[in-house]
C-alpha positions in Angstrom: 69.2 12.2 201.3 71.2 13.9 198.6 74.2 11.6 199.1 71.9 8.5 198.6 70.5 10.0 195.4 74.0 10.7 194.1 75.0 7.1 194.8 71.9 5.7 193.1 72.6 7.9 190.0 76.2 6.7 189.9 75.0 3.1 190.1 72.5 3.6 187.3 75.1 5.1 185.0 77.6 2.4 185.8 75.1 -0.3 185.0 74.3 1.4 181.6 78.0 1.7 180.8 77.9 5.5 180.6 81.0 7.6 181.1 80.4 10.9 183.0 81.9 13.7 184.9 80.6 15.3 188.1 80.6 19.0 188.8 79.3 21.0 191.8 76.6 23.3 190.6 73.5 25.0 192.0 74.1 23.5 195.5 74.2 20.0 194.2 76.1 17.6 191.9 75.6 17.9 188.1 76.3 14.8 185.9 77.9 15.7 182.7 77.8 13.3 179.7 79.7 14.1 176.6 80.7 17.5 178.1 77.0 18.5 178.5 74.8 18.8 181.6 72.6 15.7 181.6 71.0 15.9 185.0 71.8 16.8 188.6 70.8 16.8 192.2 68.8 19.9 193.3 66.8 20.5 196.5 66.7 16.8 197.4 65.4 15.9 194.0 66.6 15.6 190.4 67.0 18.3 187.8 66.5 16.7 184.5 67.5 18.1 181.2 64.9 16.9 178.7 63.4 17.6 175.3 61.5 20.8 175.5 58.9 19.2 173.2 58.3 16.4 175.8 58.2 18.7 178.9 54.4 19.1 179.1 53.8 15.4 179.0 56.6 14.7 181.4 55.3 17.2 183.9 52.3 14.7 184.4 54.8 12.1 186.0 54.8 11.7 189.8 56.9 14.5 191.5 57.6 16.4 188.3 57.4 20.2 188.3 58.4 23.2 186.4 61.6 24.8 187.5 62.4 28.5 187.5 65.7 30.4 187.4 65.9 34.2 187.5 62.1 34.4 187.5 61.9 32.5 184.2 60.8 29.0 183.4 63.6 26.7 182.3 61.8 25.2 179.2 64.2 22.2 178.6 64.3 21.1 182.2 62.0 19.6 184.9 62.6 19.1 188.6 61.5 15.8 190.1 60.8 15.8 193.8 62.4 12.9 195.8 59.0 11.1 196.1 59.0 10.7 192.3 62.3 8.9 192.4 61.7 6.3 195.1 61.8 3.2 193.0 64.5 2.0 190.6 62.0 2.1 187.8 61.2 5.8 188.4 64.9 6.8 188.7 65.7 4.9 185.5 62.8 6.5 183.7 64.2 9.9 184.3 67.8 9.1 183.7 66.8 7.4 180.3 64.9 10.6 179.4 67.9 12.8 180.1 70.3 10.4 178.3 67.9 10.2 175.3 68.0 14.0 175.0 71.7 14.4 175.7 73.0 13.9 172.0 70.6 16.7 170.9 71.5 19.1 173.7 73.9 22.0 173.0 77.1 22.2 175.1 77.7 25.5 176.8 80.4 27.4 175.1 83.7 27.5 177.2 85.0 30.9 178.2 
């Protein structure tokens, strides 16, 4: 299941002409755009880095849910269950939201 989602994500990025890197993180694959985490696979779904201001509205989308790390909500992220990514339209919607926010996202400082 996760391998199929990874392939679908690669295909979407290729079609959009986006250059990316992949890193193993949190038990899945994280897609980095311009050196910043854009989205990644997590628990069979998609971890999306999105605008914190849009999060509440995006949580109304099919399969979207709040994600927690260390007992705290991750405000600039949503997790989308696999059933919310079944169609190309749904997957493209989430990839577009992540790519839209990516230029505004802060890169993690390198150690």
